[in-house]
C-alpha positions, 0 to 999 in steps of 0.5 A: 637084574633082568636088564643086565641079563637081557642079552644072555643066550642059554638054550637050556633056559629058553622055554618060550616055544614050550610055553607057547605050546602050553598056552595053545594046549590049555586054550584048546582043551578049555574050549573043548571042555566048555563046549562038551559041558554045555552039550552034555548039561543034561547028563551031569555024570558023563559031563563030570567024567569028561571034564575031569579027564580033559583037565587031567590030560591038559595038566599032564601035557603041560607038565610034560611039555615043560619038563621032558625037554629038560631031562633029555 
């Protein structure tokens, strides 16, 4: 089925740009979380708050980048 539909060009189904932006988003936030986690290892409560905030932010940005363009 993928071979038969390889030349189909429907702009609404072309998510490769948004998926690429999501990969960059996740990589950047992951590097930030790991770096801050190592720096703040002596303050576990602050490290937990920052890690969970970055994870929530990354997840929200990923979902928004994927689904908001489809709504408009």
